N, C-alpha and C positions, 0 to 999 in steps of 0.2 A: 857719252854718245857723240860720234863725229857727224857734223853736218855736211861733210863733202858729198856733193851729189844728192843729198836729201832734198826732196820737193816739199817746200813750205808755203802754204797759202796764208797770207796775213790781211785781215780786214782792218779798216781804219789806218791804212798804211801811208796816207799822204801827208801826215804831219805827226808831231809828238812822240809818244811811245812806239807807235806803228812804223813810223819812218825810221827812228833810231834803230828799232829791232831788224828792219830790213837791211839797213847799211851794215849792221854788225853781222848778221847771218851770211850776207854776201861775202864779207871778209873771211867767213869760215868755210867758204866753198859751196854754200847752199844754192839751189835753184829756187827762185821765188815767184810766187804769183802774188802780186799786190793789188789791193782792192780798196775802193772808197767811192764816193759820188764824184770825186773831184779828179777826172781823167787827166786834165792838164798838170795838176800837181803830182799825180802818180808818175806821169812821163818824166817830170824833174827828178823825182826820187829814183827812178830807172837810171837815169844818165849819171847820178851821183854814186851808184852802187859799182862795186868792182865787177868787171865783166857783165855789162848791161845785156848782153846776149842772152844770159841766163836768168833774165828778168821778164815776166810776162805781165803786162797790164791788163786787168780786168775790172772794169767799172761795176759797181754794185752798191745798191741803195738798200740798206738794212730794214728800211720800212716797207718795201715792195717784195713781200714774200712769195708771190706767185710764180716768179721766174726763177727761183733758186735751183730747182732741179736742172733747169737748162744751163745755169751758171756753173753748177757743179760739174756738169759734163763737159763743159768748155775748159774749166780749170783742170780736170783730169786729163783732157786731150793735149793740152799745152806741153806736158813733159811726160806723159804716158801714165802717170799715176800721181797721187798726193799722199805724202807721208805724215805730215803734220798740218792740222788746220788751227790757226791762232785766231780766236775769236776776240779781237781787240777793238772793234768799232763800238761806238755808243755815244751817248750825250749826257750831260750832267744838268743840275738843277740848283737854283739859288732862289728860293721862296718859302715863305711861311705857309702851313697847311691852309689857314684861313684865307689866304690871298690866292691860292693856286686854283685855276680852273681845271675841272674834271678833264677837259680836253688835253691839257698838259700832262696830267697823269697817265691818260691813255696813250699819248705819244710817246713818253718815255718808256713805258712798258712794251709798247709795240716795237720799238727799236732796240732797246737794251735787252729786253727778255725774249720776246717772241722772234724778233730778227735773229737772235743768236741760235736759239733752239731750232728754228726753221732751217738754217744753214747747216747746223750740225746733223739734222736729219737727212738733209740732202746728201751729205758726205758719208754718213754712217754705213750704208749698204757697200760702199767701196771699201772701207775699212775692214768690215766683216768678210767680205769676199777675200781680201788679201790676208786675213788673220793677222793684222798688224795695223798701226796707226796711233796717233796721239792727238788728242784735243787739248789745246791750251786755251784757257779763258782768262781775260783780264777782268777781274771783278773790281773789288775795292776794298779797303779796310772797312768802309761802310757797308759791305756785304756782310760783316760780322757784327757791327754795331751801328745804331742810328743816331745821327746827330742833327741839330736844328739846320733848317733851310734845305734838307736833302731828303725829305720824306719819300718821295716817289722814286728817286735815284737810289736811296737805300733799299726800298722795297724791291725794286728791279735786280738789284745786286743779290740781295738775300735770295730772291727766287732762283737765281743762277746756281747758287750754292746747293739749294735743294734739289734741282733738276740734275745736276751733274754728279752730285753724291749718289743719287739713285741710278743714273746711267752708268757709273763706275762699277757698281755691283752687277749690273746686268751684263756688261761686256767684258769682264774679267776673263772668262774662258776664251774670248776671242782675241785675247793679246792686245787689247786697246787701252793705251793708258790715258788718264785725265789728270791734267795739272791745273789748279786754280791759282791764279797769281793775284795777289791782293796789294795794290799800291797804296801807298799814303799820298802825301803831297808830292807831285812831280811838276817840274817847271815846263808846263805845256799851255795850250790855249784853252784847256778844259774849261777854266773859269770864265774866259771871255765868251765862249760859246754856249755856256750854261744857260738853261731857260729860266726865265722869271715867270711869276704867276700868270701872266697873260699870254705866255708863249714866246715872247721876244728875248733875244739874247741879252745876257747881262752886260756885255762888252766892256767889262773892267777886269783887271787882273787881281785876284785875291792876294793879300799879303803873304799868307801861308803857302800859297801855290807858287808865288814868285821866288820864295825861299826854299822850295823843295828840292828834291833830288833832281839832278841833271838827267835828261833823256838818255843820253850816251852811258852814263853810269847805270842807269836803270836797266837798259838794254843787256848789259853784260851780265848783271845780276839774274835778270830774267832767263837769259839763255842758260845760265848755270843751273837754275832750278829746272828748266825743260829738260836739259841734258841728263840730269839726275832723276828725271821722271817723278819728282816730288808730288805728292797728291795736293799739297797746299803750302804756298809760300808768301810770308808777309815781307814785302820790300818797302820799307817805311822807315820814318824817323822813330826815336825812342818813345815819344809821346804817343804816337798812333799806336804803336805796338803795345804800349802800356794799357792803353784803352781797351784793347781786345782781351788782355789777360785779367784786368779788373772786372770787365763785364762777365767774364766766364766764371771767376771765382768769388767776387765780391760785388753782386749785382746792384745792391743798394747804394754802395759807394760810388759805382759807376753813374748811377741816376743823379747823384749829387753833383758829381764832376761835370756831367754833360749839360746840366742845367746852368752852369756857369759860363758856358760857351756863348760867344756873342751871336745874337739873332737880329743884327742890324747890318 
């Protein structure tokens, strides 16, 4: 699929995967709506993009669902339509279950799951009316497997798979595609911003994250999967992918493997 003049709305676009995706799609000739809570950073992304006139900045807080219908109207008005919604925004976690406040569990689910599906529901009528469109969702390898220190994060990502698998079946006849992107470790600030048990950011970079796929490389692979309209794509290192397949075919072995992961 060519992205020339396609209108793509990206959440979580101020940094990391979202920023790299915006820059790459701009090079492909797409018109972009870039969203996050950080409007100043979004404006910087806009200026870095090829042809900034084709970039519309729309601030959005995924925790504030009440105004999503109005935000969707503004996004559609920017270029007359939206062809692709990339649900990329979210927040991670680094804490043991026993140390995690229920308020942290609630916050993660509110942003990662409810924020994503609320925005999807706000855009869905537009896609149905046009009988076209694509929802792209950045989930995670831990949307397929659960690992220590990420219980609520994994739960929120697992929930997205359940929701979008159901939605895919419902909207098939409306010619709406759904692509779930499952990253492994990507070199972004995700671990820096990850919530600890009391809700404060971790503020340190995980070693595995620091050694992950570069966002620029990830964005190119992600666009390839989006363009092919794959239902699900694992963009990760060999070990992360292995975990998915071992969990699927030899679950007891996976349980032994995951117990050996560091929980400190």
